[in-house]
C-alpha positions in Angstrom: 0.0 0.0 0.0 1.3 3.4 -1.0 1.7 5.5 2.3 2.9 8.7 0.5 0.7 11.6 1.7 -1.7 13.0 -0.8 -3.8 16.2 -0.6 -7.2 16.2 0.9 -9.6 16.2 -2.1 -12.7 18.4 -2.2 -15.9 18.0 -4.2 -16.5 20.2 -7.2 -19.2 19.5 -9.7 -19.3 15.9 -8.5 -15.6 15.5 -8.9 -12.7 15.2 -6.4 -10.2 18.0 -7.2 -6.5 18.0 -5.7 -4.5 21.0 -5.1 -1.0 19.5 -4.6 0.6 16.3 -5.8 -1.3 13.6 -7.9 -3.3 10.9 -6.4 -1.6 7.5 -6.6 -2.7 4.1 -5.0 -5.9 4.2 -3.1 -5.8 2.9 0.6 -6.9 -0.6 1.5 -6.0 -2.0 -1.9 -5.3 -5.5 -0.7 -8.5 -5.8 1.2 -10.5 -4.5 -1.7 -8.9 -7.0 -4.2 -9.6 -9.9 -1.8 -13.3 -8.9 -1.6 -13.4 -8.5 -5.5 -12.1 -12.0 -5.9 -14.7 -13.5 -3.6 -17.4 -11.4 -5.4 -16.3 -12.5 -8.8 -15.8 -16.1 -8.0 -19.4 -16.1 -6.7 -20.4 -14.4 -10.0 -18.7 -17.2 -12.0 -20.3 -19.9 -9.9 -23.8 -18.3 -10.6 -23.5 -18.4 -14.4 -25.7 -21.2 -15.7 -26.2 -19.9 -19.4 -24.4 -20.0 -22.7 -23.0 -17.0 -24.4 -20.5 -17.6 -27.2 -19.2 -20.9 -28.5 -15.6 -19.5 -28.1 -15.9 -19.5 -24.4 -15.8 -23.5 -24.8 -14.3 -24.1 -28.1 -11.3 -21.7 -28.1 -10.5 -22.1 -24.5 -11.7 -24.9 -22.3 -11.9 -27.5 -24.9 -8.3 -27.0 -26.0 -7.3 -26.8 -22.3 -9.1 -30.1 -21.6 -6.9 -31.7 -24.3 -3.8 -30.1 -23.0 -4.4 -31.4 -19.5 -6.0 -34.8 -20.1 -5.0 -35.8 -23.6 -8.4 -35.8 -25.3 -10.9 -33.3 -26.5 -12.4 -31.6 -29.5 -11.0 -28.9 -31.7 -12.2 -26.7 -34.5 -10.9 -25.8 -37.9 -8.8 -22.9 -36.4 -6.4 -25.4 -35.0 -5.8 -27.6 -38.0 -2.6 -27.8 -40.0 -2.6 -25.1 -42.7 -4.6 -22.6 -40.5 -3.2 -22.2 -37.1 -4.9 -19.0 -36.3 -5.2 -19.6 -32.6 -2.5 -19.5 -30.0 -2.2 -21.7 -26.9 -1.5 -19.0 -24.3 -5.1 -18.5 -23.3 -6.0 -22.3 -23.0 -2.7 -22.9 -21.1 -3.9 -20.8 -18.2 -6.9 -23.1 -17.8 -4.9 -26.4 -18.5 -2.7 -25.3 -15.6 -5.8 -24.9 -13.4 -7.1 -28.3 -14.4 -3.9 -29.8 -13.4 -3.2 -27.9 -10.2 -6.7 -27.9 -8.7 -7.9 -31.2 -10.0 -6.0 -33.1 -7.4 -8.2 -31.4 -4.8 -11.4 -31.9 -6.6 -11.9 -28.2 -7.0 -13.6 -26.8 -10.2 -10.9 -24.4 -11.5 -12.6 -22.5 -14.2 -14.9 -20.4 -11.9 -12.0 -19.6 -9.5 -9.6 -18.7 -12.4 -12.2 -16.4 -14.1 -13.1 -15.0 -10.8 -9.5 -13.9 -10.3 -9.3 -12.5 -13.9 -12.6 -10.5 -13.5 -11.4 -9.2 -10.0 -8.2 -7.9 -11.7 -10.3 -5.9 -14.1 -12.5 -4.5 -11.5 -9.5 -3.7 -9.3 -7.4 -1.8 -11.8 -10.4 0.1 -13.2 -10.9 1.4 -9.7 -7.2 2.3 -9.3 -7.1 3.9 -12.8 -10.0 6.1 -12.0 -8.6 7.0 -8.7 -5.5 8.3 -10.4 -7.6 10.8 -12.4 -10.7 11.5 -10.3 -9.9 10.7 -6.7 -11.7 8.6 -4.1 -15.3 9.7 -4.5 -15.5 9.1 -8.1 -13.4 6.0 -8.0 -15.8 4.5 -5.5 -18.7 5.0 -7.9 -16.5 3.5 -10.8 -15.9 0.5 -8.8 -19.6 0.1 -8.0 -20.6 0.6 -11.6 -18.1 -2.0 -12.7 -19.4 -4.6 -10.2 -22.9 -3.8 -11.0 -22.5 -3.6 -14.9 -24.8 -6.2 -16.4 -22.2 -7.0 -19.2 -19.3 -7.5 -16.7 -21.7 -9.8 -14.6 -22.7 -11.6 -17.8 -19.4 -12.0 -19.7 -16.4 -11.0 -17.6 -16.3 -14.2 -15.7 -16.5 -16.4 -18.8 -13.6 -18.3 -20.3 -13.3 -15.8 -23.0 -9.9 -14.5 -24.2 -11.7 -11.0 -24.4 -12.0 -11.1 -20.6 -8.4 -11.6 -20.0 -7.6 -9.1 -22.7 -9.6 -6.5 -20.9 -8.0 -7.2 -17.5 -4.5 -7.2 -18.8 -5.1 -4.0 -20.7 -6.7 -1.8 -17.8 -3.8 -3.0 -15.6 -1.2 -2.0 -18.3 -3.0 1.5 -18.5 -2.8 2.0 -14.8 0.9 1.3 -14.6 1.4 3.5 -17.7 -0.4 6.5 -16.1 0.5 6.3 -12.5 3.1 8.5 -11.0 5.9 7.7 -11.1 5.0 5.7 -14.1 6.1 1.9 -14.3 6.6 1.9 -18.0 8.5 -1.5 -18.2 5.7 -3.3 -16.3 3.1 -1.6 -18.3 4.9 -2.7 -21.7 5.2 -6.2 -20.3 1.4 -6.3 -19.6 0.7 -5.0 -23.0 3.0 -7.7 -24.5 1.1 -10.3 -22.8 -2.2 -8.8 -24.1 -1.0 -8.8 -27.6 0.2 -12.6 -27.4 -3.3 -13.3 -26.1 -5.2 -11.3 -28.8 -3.0 -9.9 -31.5 -5.9 -7.6 -32.6 -5.1 -5.4 -29.6 -1.9 -4.2 -31.4 -3.5 -1.2 -33.3 -5.0 0.0 -30.1 -1.7 -0.2 -28.2 0.0 1.8 -30.9 -2.9 4.5 -30.8 -2.5 4.8 -27.0 1.3 5.3 -27.3 0.3 8.3 -29.6 -2.3 9.6 -27.3 -0.2 9.3 -24.1 3.4 9.2 -25.1 6.2 9.0 -22.5 8.4 12.0 -21.7 10.5 13.0 -24.7 13.7 12.7 -22.6 13.0 8.9 -22.1 11.5 8.2 -25.5 14.6 6.4 -27.0 14.9 4.1 -23.9 11.2 3.3 -24.1 11.4 2.5 -27.8 14.3 0.2 -27.0 12.3 -1.4 -24.1 9.4 -2.1 -26.4 11.6 -3.6 -29.1 13.4 -5.9 -26.7 10.2 -7.0 -24.8 8.3 -7.4 -28.1 11.2 -9.9 -29.4 10.9 -11.7 -26.2 7.1 -12.1 -26.2 7.3 -13.1 -29.9 9.9 -15.8 -29.3 8.0 -17.1 -26.3 4.7 -17.2 -28.2 6.2 -19.0 -31.2 7.8 -21.5 -28.9 4.8 -22.2 -26.9 2.6 -22.5 -30.0 5.1 -24.8 -31.8 5.4 -27.1 -28.8 1.6 -27.6 -28.5 0.9 -27.6 -32.2 3.4 -30.4 -32.7 2.0 -32.3 -29.7 -1.6 -31.8 -31.1 -0.8 -33.1 -34.5 1.0 -36.1 -33.0 -2.1 -36.9 -31.1 -4.1 -36.5 -34.4 -1.9 -39.2 -35.9 0.1 -37.1 -38.4 3.3 -38.6 -39.4 6.6 -37.5 -37.8 7.7 -36.0 -41.1 4.7 -33.9 -41.8 5.6 -30.3 -42.3 3.1 -29.1 -39.7 4.9 -31.2 -37.0 8.2 -29.4 -37.8 7.4 -25.8 -38.7 7.1 -22.8 -36.5 3.5 -21.5 -36.3 3.0 -17.7 -36.7 -0.4 -17.2 -35.3 -0.8 -13.4 -35.7 0.2 -13.6 -39.3 -2.1 -16.5 -40.0 -4.9 -14.7 -38.3 -4.5 -11.7 -40.5 -4.1 -13.9 -43.5 -7.4 -15.9 -43.0 -9.6 -13.6 -41.2 -8.8 -10.3 -43.0 -7.0 -11.0 -46.4 -9.0 -14.1 -47.3 -12.1 -12.7 -45.4 -12.9 -16.0 -43.8 -14.6 -14.1 -40.8 -17.3 -12.9 -43.1 -18.4 -16.5 -43.5 -19.8 -16.2 -39.9 -21.7 -13.0 -40.6 -21.3 -9.4 -41.6 -22.7 -6.2 -40.2 -22.9 -2.6 -41.4 -20.0 -0.2 -40.6 -22.1 1.7 -37.9 -23.0 -1.5 -36.0 -20.8 -0.8 -32.9 -22.3 2.8 -32.7 -25.8 1.8 -33.1 -25.9 -1.7 -31.5 -22.6 -2.6 -29.9 -22.1 0.1 -27.4 -25.8 0.1 -26.7 -25.6 -3.5 -25.6 -22.4 -3.2 -23.8 -23.6 -0.2 -21.6 -27.3 -1.0 -21.5 -29.1 0.9 -18.8 -26.0 2.9 -17.9 -27.0 5.1 -20.9 -29.5 6.7 -18.5 -26.4 7.9 -16.5 -24.0 8.7 -19.3 -26.3 10.8 -21.6 -27.4 13.2 -18.9 -23.9 13.5 -17.7 -22.6 14.2 -21.2 -25.3 16.8 -21.9 -24.5 18.7 -18.8 -20.8 18.5 -19.3 -21.2 20.0 -22.7 -22.6 23.1 -20.9 -19.4 23.7 -19.2 -16.8 26.2 -20.4 -15.0 24.9 -23.4 -11.8 26.3 -21.9 -11.9 24.4 -18.6 -8.7 22.8 -17.7 -9.7 21.0 -14.5 -7.7 17.8 -13.8 -10.5 15.4 -14.5 -11.5 16.7 -17.8 -7.9 17.2 -19.2 -6.4 13.8 -17.9 -9.5 11.8 -19.1 -9.3 13.0 -22.7 -7.1 10.1 -23.8 -9.6 7.5 -22.6 -12.5 8.7 -24.7 -10.2 9.0 -27.6 -8.9 5.5 -27.2 -12.5 4.2 -27.0 -13.4 6.2 -30.1 -10.3 4.8 -31.9 -11.2 1.2 -31.0 -14.8 1.6 -32.2 -13.4 3.0 -35.5 -10.7 0.3 -36.0 -13.1 -2.6 -35.2 -15.8 -1.0 -37.4 -13.5 -1.5 -40.4 -13.9 -5.3 -40.1 -17.0 -6.8 -41.8 -17.6 -9.4 -39.1 -18.5 -7.7 -35.7 -19.3 -9.0 -32.2 -20.0 -6.7 -29.3 -17.5 -8.7 -27.1 -14.8 -7.5 -29.3 -15.0 -4.1 -27.7 -15.1 -5.7 -24.1 -11.6 -4.6 -23.7 -12.8 -0.9 -23.7 -15.6 -1.5 -21.2 -13.5 -0.7 -18.2 -12.7 2.7 -19.6 -16.4 3.2 -20.2 -17.0 2.4 -16.6 -14.9 5.2 -15.6 -17.2 7.7 -17.4 -20.2 5.9 -15.9 -18.8 6.3 -12.5 -18.1 10.0 -13.2 -21.8 10.3 -14.3 -23.0 8.7 -11.1 -20.8 10.7 -8.9 -22.0 13.9 -10.6 -25.7 13.0 -10.6 -25.7 12.1 -6.9 -23.6 15.2 -5.9 -25.4 17.8 -3.7 -27.5 20.4 -5.7 -25.2 23.3 -4.8 -22.2 21.7 -6.5 -24.0 21.4 -9.9 -26.2 24.5 -10.0 -23.4 26.5 -11.9 -23.2 24.2 -14.8 -26.8 22.9 -15.3 -29.6 25.2 -16.7 -32.7 23.2 -16.0 -34.2 24.3 -12.6 -35.1 20.8 -11.5 -31.5 19.8 -12.1 -30.2 22.6 -9.8 -32.7 22.5 -7.0 -33.5 18.8 -6.5 -31.3 15.6 -6.1 -34.3 13.3 -6.3 -34.7 13.1 -10.1 -31.0 12.8 -10.6 -30.6 10.1 -8.2 -33.6 8.3 -9.4 -31.8 8.0 -12.8 -28.8 6.4 -11.0 -31.0 4.0 -9.1 -33.0 3.2 -12.2 -29.9 2.4 -14.2 -28.6 0.1 -11.4 -31.8 -1.7 -10.9 -32.2 -2.5 -14.6 -28.6 -3.4 -15.0 -28.9 -6.0 -12.1 -32.1 -7.3 -13.6 -30.5 -7.9 -16.9 -27.5 -9.5 -15.2 -29.6 -12.0 -13.5 -31.8 -12.9 -16.4 -28.9 -13.3 -18.8 -26.8 -15.4 -16.4 -29.6 -17.6 -14.9 -32.2 -18.1 -17.5 -31.4 -16.9 -21.2 -29.8 -19.8 -23.1 -29.4 -22.2 -20.2 -30.9 -25.2 -21.8 -27.6 -26.3 -23.8 -25.7 -26.3 -20.6 -28.3 -28.1 -18.7 -28.5 -30.7 -21.4 -24.7 -31.0 -21.3 -24.7 -31.7 -17.6 -27.6 -34.2 -18.0 -25.5 -36.0 -20.7 -22.4 -36.1 -18.6 -24.5 -37.8 -15.7 -26.1 -40.3 -18.1 -22.9 -41.1 -20.1 -21.0 -41.7 -16.8 -23.3 -44.8 -16.4 -22.1 -46.2 -19.7 -24.1 -48.2 -22.2 -26.2 -51.1 -21.3 -23.5 -53.7 -22.3 -20.9 -51.7 -20.5 -18.5 -52.1 -23.5 -19.5 -49.7 -26.3 -18.8 -46.1 -26.1 -21.8 -43.8 -25.3 -23.0 -42.1 -28.5 -24.3 -38.6 -28.6 -25.3 -36.5 -31.6 -26.1 -32.8 -31.4 -28.5 -32.1 -34.2 -28.2 -28.3 -33.5 -26.4 -25.3 -34.9 -22.7 -26.0 -34.7 -20.8 -25.6 -31.4 -24.1 -24.9 -29.5 -22.8 -26.7 -26.5 -19.3 -27.6 -25.0 -18.0 -31.0 -25.7 -15.5 -33.1 -23.5 -14.8 -30.0 -21.3 -18.2 -30.6 -19.8 -18.6 -34.4 -20.6 -15.1 -35.3 -19.1 -15.5 -38.9 -20.3 -13.3 -40.4 -22.9 -15.7 -43.2 -23.5 -18.1 -40.9 -25.1 -18.2 -40.7 -28.9 -19.6 -37.2 -29.9 -21.1 -36.0 -33.2 -22.5 -32.6 -34.3 -23.2 -30.6 -37.3 -20.1 -28.9 -38.5 -19.8 -25.3 -40.0 -16.2 -25.1 -41.3 -15.5 -22.2 -43.6 -14.5 -22.6 -47.3 -10.8 -22.9 -46.9 -9.2 -24.4 -50.1 -12.6 -24.5 -51.8 -12.5 -23.7 -55.4 -15.9 -21.9 -55.5 -16.2 -20.4 -52.0 -19.3 -18.4 -53.0 -21.4 -21.5 -53.6 -20.0 -23.3 -50.7 -22.4 -24.6 -48.0 -21.2 -26.0 -44.6 -22.9 -29.2 -43.2 -25.0 -27.1 -40.8 -26.1 -24.6 -43.6 -26.9 -27.5 -45.9 -29.1 -29.0 -43.2 -30.8 -25.8 -42.2 -31.5 -24.7 -45.7 -33.7 -27.7 -46.3 -34.4 -29.4 -43.1 -37.2 -31.7 -44.4 -35.0 -32.8 -47.3 -32.0 -33.4 -45.1 -34.1 -35.4 -42.6 -35.4 -37.5 -45.4 -32.3 -38.1 -47.5 -29.7 -38.3 -44.9 -29.3 -41.5 -42.9 -29.6 -40.1 -39.4 -29.1 -43.4 -37.7 -25.6 -43.3 -38.9 -25.0 -39.7 -39.4 -23.5 -39.2 -36.0 -20.7 -41.7 -36.9 -20.0 -40.3 -40.4 -20.0 -36.6 -39.5 -16.8 -34.8 -39.4 -16.1 -33.5 -35.8 -12.4 -33.1 -35.2 -11.9 -35.3 -31.9 -8.4 -35.8 -30.6 -7.5 -38.6 -28.4 -10.8 -40.2 -28.8 -11.2 -43.5 -30.8 -13.4 -43.0 -33.9 -16.6 -44.7 -34.5 -15.1 -46.8 -37.2 -12.5 -48.0 -34.7 -15.2 -49.4 -32.5 -17.1 -50.8 -35.3 -20.0 -48.4 -34.6 -20.4 -46.7 -38.0 -23.6 -48.6 -38.6 -25.2 -48.2 -35.3 -27.5 -45.4 -34.2 -26.5 -42.8 -31.5 -27.8 -43.4 -28.0 -29.0 -39.7 -27.7 -30.0 -37.0 -30.1 -30.1 -33.4 -29.0 -32.4 -31.0 -30.8 -34.1 -27.7 -30.3 -37.8 -27.9 -29.9 -38.4 -26.1 -33.3 -36.9 -28.9 -35.2 -39.5 -31.4 -33.7 -42.0 -29.8 -36.1 -40.0 -31.3 -39.0 -39.6 -34.6 -37.2 -43.4 -34.9 -37.0 -43.8 -33.9 -40.7 -41.2 -36.2 -42.2 -41.7 -39.2 -39.7 -38.1 -39.7 -39.4 -36.3 -40.7 -36.1 -39.2 -42.8 -35.2 -36.9 -44.9 -33.2 -36.4 -42.2 -30.8 -38.5 -40.9 -27.9 -38.2 -37.7 -25.9 -36.6 -38.5 -22.5 -35.5 -35.1 -21.2 -36.4 -31.5 -21.8 -34.6 -28.3 -20.6 -35.8 -24.7 -20.9 -33.6 -22.6 -22.9 -34.9 -19.1 -23.5 -38.1 -17.2 -23.8 -36.9 -15.8 -27.0 -34.1 -16.1 -29.6 -33.0 -14.1 -32.5 -32.1 -17.3 -34.3 -35.1 -19.3 -35.5 -32.8 -22.5 -35.5 -32.4 -22.2 -31.6 -36.0 -21.7 -30.8 -37.8 -23.5 -27.9 -36.6 -25.9 -25.4 -33.6 -28.2 -25.7 -34.9 -31.8 -26.0 -32.9 -34.9 -25.5 -34.2 -38.0 -27.6 -33.3 -41.5 -26.4 -33.1 -44.5 -28.7 -36.1 -46.5 -27.7 -34.4 -49.8 -26.9 -32.5 -47.9 -24.3 -35.3 -45.6 -23.1 -35.6 -47.4 -19.9 -32.2 -46.1 -18.8 -32.1 -44.0 -15.5 -32.3 -40.8 -17.5 -35.6 -41.8 -19.0 -37.3 -40.5 -15.8 -35.5 -37.3 -15.7 -37.7 -35.1 -17.6 -37.4 -31.6 -16.7 -39.6 -28.5 -17.4 -38.3 -25.1 -16.7 -40.8 -22.5 -17.9 
């Protein structure tokens, strides 16, 4: 804890202003961090819904293979593509290994720590510029943010990216600055997600170091960048070579001897070859009109009045909060502009900027809850000057709505796929009736709807699912249809023409360390369980296929969904000869 004396702040227009030396580290930091870890681990444990396939398929599934030797992979990890690095999965694989001996579920604990780091450094960064009162509101806003509660504790690389970035920004801007530590954290962020590099360069231009130390700073950046690049390539080479050995590639195969350059491959496939467009495109203004709206949600009730009133202030004001915060809003605007250039957009891509947005939300909350006398000079409306009730009602409304959204999205919306996965884990643990054959599961749903072996945890399960690989190496990519797209473009035709009793075995999932169906002689046998969304049952009834299956478990998924293919409950269908297994009595309705 920093014990250097700081000047006593006084409130002005809802801000803390300081007359002498800059504020540094807030008191009680260790205690606050410990409380945040407890809070965020509880947050992680409470999550019972699905958000993005990447939280499983780009993190936990790979980590499961790294730790236990078997799992499922996607096209991004195949020879010739290699657009994903192993730094992020390694974090969870280490947790699997270290905490697995004690029977502790490591993922909520690890993600809770990551999320706590984000909250903690957001608080400390705001303390540097706005003092204790505003920083308390910033911390409160960060903890109560619906998006942070919903996404920050998930196993997404975006979560770790945001935590590392806000920590790096704090050490860059603290006084005295700790530039080397900050650059090291930025390097770790770039290894994790190379797409952050343009934003790091923009930040360097917005907040350059003192000119007298610029040469030394550039030398530090070059040295650390080379070190991180060498470490990243070595780490990826080791695990890619091991992955391809487990996939059965011969020792002389080029992919088992070459050095993978993940950042270059990422740019090559997603930007130059425009593979990302295969998974959807959005207009250039999407982040402005929808992205930030979803990220901030009800906090717009706080930000909009604060911005309007702030615009009434003198344009020539040079108070410390306004001047020192300018780089934050410029960095957020730059991130929005850079990511808007890409055709494929997801609002989690801007998650790394949400901590900075929380600083402005906290400023707005501090301003709106300040005594009337402190804002009368800058507000023109009489109710704004004379009464705190309407202003504080805005803050309370934003917090209540945010918390309601957080609870709904983490406890109810899209929970069926995870409930079905946990159900299948329990059922498959009992094995098949003869105790010899692998348990066979086929997900007849949009690709990557649910996790695989990271949740099943059973090597004696043979998994199948609809695939959605992009057109890599396809002569006519414009006419290409993935297996999933081919199915959903003509469900009736696919159900009638495809042999669904055998489809689970002949599908093309990429399983590593798991014997194939052909190895077990199961290619002609039907799956023990089929998993479908309720909307698909309409087609079942119309075509009369899958008559050998009967519904044996049902799980509520969502009250609404923007994709018709995911509508209704998640239903588990059992092969009728095995319908009397224990799970046949486990029907569940959650409406």
